[in-house]
N, C-alpha and C positions, 0 to 999 in steps of 0.2 A: 319798600315797604313803611307803613306808619308803622311806627314802632310805639306810639299813643295807643294804637289799637290793640297792644298785649295786654293793657289795661283800663277796662273802659272808663273810669271816672276816678274821680279824687279822693273819694271814698275809699272803695277797693285800692287804690293805690297805696293810701296808709295803711289799710289793713294788709295787705300784704307784708310791707315793709316790716311792719311791728310785729307780723308772723314769724317773719324770716329773722327779724333779729336776735327773737325769743329763744326759736329754737338753734339758733347757730351761738348763740349765747353759752346755753346751757353744755352744748358739746363740746365747744370749744372749753371751757372752765372744765369740763369733767378730762379731758384728752389731757390740759396743761395741768390740770391737777394730780394725775395719774405720773407725767414727771416729777411735779415737784416733791410729791410725798415719797415715792421712789427714792428719788436722789437724796432727800433726807435721810430716812431709811439706811441708806447707803455711806452713809455718812457725808455727801457733796451739799454745800451750802449754797442757795440760791438767793442771789442778790434782789430780783425784783419778780414779781407774779402781776403780771397785768391782763385785763381782759381791757379788748380793745387794743387800737394802734393809732398815734398821733400823741398830741395835746395832752395832759393829763389831768382830770378832773377833780378826781379824788384819789388818797393817797394815804396810809397809814403803816407804820411800822411795826413789826409785829417785837415779840421776844425772841426770835430767833435769828433776827436782824436782816429778814425778808422785806421788801417794801412792797403790799399788797396794793393794788392801784386798779382806776377805772380811767380808760382812756375816751376822746372823743367821737373814734370811729369805730363801732362795734361790728367790724367786717372778721373779727380774728384774736389772737391772743397770744401770748409767749410766757415762756420761765428764760430768766436771763440765768444762769450760774455762775458762781463765783470764778473767775480766771476764763470766762468765753469772753472775745472780743464783740460778740454782738449778740443779739436774741437767736439767732439761729443757730449759736454754736459752731460757727464757719471761723475757725481760726481761736487763737490763744490769745488774749489780753498780756502780753509778757512785762510792760508795766507792771501790773494788779498782783502779778505771780514773783516778782522779784524781790529777792530778801525774805522770802517768806520761811519758817521752820519749815520741817519735814512734816511737822503734825499740822501746820497751815497749809499748806500745800497740798494734803491728802485732803484736804476739807474744799478744794476744787474740781471742778470738772476736768482739765487738764491733767492736775496730780493725782487723780483718783486711779485705782486699777482698773484694767479694762470688762472686766466683771462687772463692776458697779454701774461704770457708763452705759455698757450695753444693756442692764435693766433698767436703769433710768432713762433711757432712749423709747426701750420697747415697750415702757408702763404706759406712753398716753394711748396708744392705739387700742392695749390690752384693756385699759378702761374706757374706752369708747366699746368694745364689745361686752365688757360686764353691763356698764349702762343698758345696751341693747335686750341682755337677757335678762336684766331684774326687770326691765320694763314689760317684754315679753311673759315674762314671768307674772306679774302682778295683772295684764292684761285675762291671762287665763284666769285666775281666781276671781276676778271680775265680771268675766263675762261665761264661768262655768261648763261642765262639758256635759251634753246632752245626755241624756238617760232613759233606758228602759223601765217601764212600758213607755210607748211614744206617748205622749201627754203635752195638752197645751198649757203655756206659759202666758201667752199674750198675745193677739193677733197683728198681723204686719198693718202697717199704715197707707192701708190700700181701702179705697171709697166704696163701699156695698158688704163689704166684709165683717163692722163692727157687730153685728147684733146675730153671727150665725154660730161661731164654735165660741165657746166659751173658758177660759181659765178655769184648768181642772178636768177638763174633757180626754179621757185617755181613746185615743183614736183605734177603733178595733177592725174597721175596712173601710176601703175606698173602692167603690163605681163594683162594689159585692165581693173584694179582692181581697180578704185578710193580710194586715199590716205583719210583715217578718218586724224582727229585730232592725235596733238601727242602723247596725254594721250592715246589713241587708237593704237599707231602704233606698239609696241609689239606685239600684237595678232594679230594685221593687215600681219605683215611678215608671220607671221605661216601658213595662206593660199595663200601663193605665191607657185608658182611651184618651186620644189625640182630640180632646174635647174641654170644656168649660161651660157650665157648671157640671159638679159632679154630686154624688149623693155619698156620704158621709156618716158611719155608722159609728157612735161613740158610746162609751158610758160614762154617764151623768148624772151625779147624786145616786148612786146606785141602778140605777134603771138605765138600757138601751136607748138612743134618742139618734134618728133620721135626721140630717143635716143637709142640705144643700147649698153648695158654695163653692168659688171658684177651685180649679186645677190647684195640688198641692205646689207646684211649679209653673205658677200663671206668668205673663208677659209682662213682668210689671219691674220696677226700678228701685232695688234694693240695694245699690251704691252707683255714686258716679265718679270715674276716674280723671281725676285733674288733667285739663291739656288734652282733652279728648272733642271730637265730634258733638259728645253729648253735651259736654261741660259747657261747649260754646253755643249749643242752643239753646241751653237752659231747663235741660229737663233737671229733675227734682226726685228726691228719694220719697218714693211712694205711688210716683206715676203710674197708672195702670195702660199699656201699648193695647189698644182694644185691634187696631190696626197697622199693615205698612202697605204702601200705594193702593190702598182700598182694599188690601186682602187681610180677612180676617187672621188674629193670632189667639191662639187659645192658651198656648205654652210658650214658656220660654224658648224652649225647642223651635217652635214656629218661626218665632222672632230670630233666634242664630239665623235659620236656615235662611230665611230671607235674605238679612245683612249679607251672609256669603255668596247667596247666590245671584247678587248683585252688581259684583265686579268693580264697586268703588262709584257706583252711579248713584244721584243724589236720591234722598228716601224722602217718604210723607209719611211723619208718624201721627196715627189718630190716637190720642191721648184721655185719660178721663184723672181730669187733677182736683181732687175736693169735690165730689159731683158735675162736673164740668166738662164737657168734649171739648176739646180742641185741637187745631193741627200743629206740627213743627217741622220744619224740615233740618237735615241734616246729610253730610256727606260724610261716610264712613271712608275712614284711614286706613292704610296698609301698616300693621304693626308686626313687630317681629316679637314672637313669643319662646321664653324657655321651656324647654320638654323636658322630660324626668329625666332623660339619657344624656342629660346636657349640650341637646342642639337644640336647633331654634328653626320655628315654621313660620311661616308669613302669612298673616291672615286680614282682612276685612272686618274692622270693628267699630262698632261706634262709640263705645267706653262707658259700659255700664255693666254691673254685676246683679243677678236677679236674686232668688230665694223662696224660702218656702213661704205660703202666707199666714203661717203662724210660727212666732219663736217657741221650739222645744222646752219642755221642763228640762232644768239641768240640776247636777251636783258639784260641790267644788272639787275640784280634783285634788290628789295627794300631793305632796311635796315633791315627791321625787318625778310624776307626772307634772307640773308644770315646770321642772325644772329643765327636763328633757325638752319640754315643747320649746322652751327659750331658746335651748341650746342648738336646737334643729333649724328654729326659723333665720338665728343668726349664719348658721351651717348653708341653708337655703340661699340665702340673701351673698354671701360669701362665693361661694359656688355659679349660682348664676351670674352675678356680675364677671367674674373671671373668665366665664362660657361667654357673655354677651363680648367684653374687652378683646376676646381672641378671632370671632368670628366677624366683629368690626375690621378688625387688622387683615384678615385673610381675604374681607372683601364679599363676605356670604350673609352679612345683612348691611344694613344701610348705618353709615357713620351719623345720620341723626339722632340715632337712639343716645348718643352721647350730649347731654343738657348740659349748660354753663350755671352761673349763679341768676338770671332772668328769670330760666326754667325751674330752679329749685325756689326761686323768693315763691313765682307764682303757685306752685306746688304747695309751699310752706301754707299760705293764704288759702289756697282752696280746701287744704286738709283742715286748715283750723275753722274755717267756716260751716264743715259739715259735723264741728262738736268737737269738745273735748277728745273723746277716744281715740276718735282718726288723729287728731294733732298728736296727740302722746304716740300713738304710733308710728306715725311719720318719724317724730324725731328719734326712735329706735331706727327704724329703716335708715333715714338721714347719718345716726351715728355710726352704724356699723360700715357704711359707706367710706365716710371720713376715718375709721380705722382701719380698712383695706386701703386707701389712697396712701395714706401715710406708710403702710408699709413697702409698698413699692420702691425699687432698689435705685433709684433715683436722687443722687446727691441735692443737700439741699431739704430731701424730706426724711422720714425717719428711718426710711428702709433704707435709704444711701448711706448714713450715718453707723447704723448695722451693719453694711456690707465694710464700711472703712474699719469698724472696731473686731471685724472678723479677720478681717487682713493683720490687723496688728496682731491679734492673738496668735496667728499660724504665723508670723514672718517675724514676728517681735520688737517690730516698729511698726509706726502709724505712716503712714504715706507723706512723701517731702510735700513742703510747704509749694512748691511748684505745681506740683499733681493736683493737689488739692484746691486749688485757686483753677486752675483748668477743669476739674470736675466737675465744682461749684457751679462755676459759668454755664458748663454744658447742660448739666441740672435746671438751675434755673430758665434756659431757653427751653427744655422740655416743658418745663411746667408751664411755663408762660404760653407755648404753642397749643399745649392743652387746653388751655383757659379762652384763649383767642377762637378754636375751635368750637369750644361750648356755646360762647358768647353767639358766634356765627349762627349755630345749629339754633339757637334761641330767638334767633331774630328771622331768620331765612327758611326753617323746617317746618312743614306743617304740623 
């Protein structure tokens, strides 16, 4: 396989790398800052706080005795606490703690009580989750919540609909069917004629007006999922799909039916982009999708999302609504990730669902190319994934250290040095194996 084909040209490569570094640096900083600040709160001093690894480019010593630094390779970071043998907190630096007074030893990682060490270790993943909740909370305020009565805020960027519905139009009926409350609008759309255009009756400036425009859910590209057939084929937000293999598509449901019935065969999409018709060829891919009950279903997909031809008017959510929504997003990412991992282990879905650094970098660039909101949303999703991964009970990860601390709390002493060495080596082997599998999937999975 030609690896350079993963990224078409140098410009895209540079953009992808920058997007990946920015996303990873934010997430790593928050993760490590969680370790650092909770360690400080619990009386454990940090010698080094590093963003990046390798040769140090910039450094500064703060009043607490911590050296803050930026290293040459921005692919990670660490906090080295006093008394740790290394940045991974794997072992004790006996020379550094020899001869310390009890008060001085209490300020080291090995000399702190087990509860303080456990809180410090757990804080990294927890701060990742907190970052995600804050981002989802902010996005809820940014996007707002659609509100009754159904009113047009603005039209979607589809050619031919610009001068039909107008901002402020209250939609009274579509195709002669009165519009219900928003909570019932999804079921209502299914009762509409499977054709396009349709007549809309709207209240505009106090008068009822009839407007003819596309079906409310036409076959248009509302979003493009990175690393999919649609992304590779160059489909763009706003493209209106007029036909599939010559068969007319009036609605997004028509498009979904054509793709599903094709059983993975190549498709020719006739699209309208900016008033110009063109054909785009692509081949749907098998994808494993999480279900509400925790299972998965495998379907043929091209990798686009649809949407209404207009953006509904919204209201600002309450703090409680926004916070609850943020927590629910994080919960969903965690549960679907764990379900996906279990289904991969049992062979129910393909191991190709696990991606490595190349795939994550590609997704970073694709999300950034779709705009700042999409990129920020991606950071929130990736932050949750990083927090969850670090909680896995694998030695060398935070979850492994928490298991060691739990053992010490129950038994009254930490695992022996020999056991720690063996377990840490085994944990490192597992992490490296996962990384190799992810990179292999990046290179060879469709």
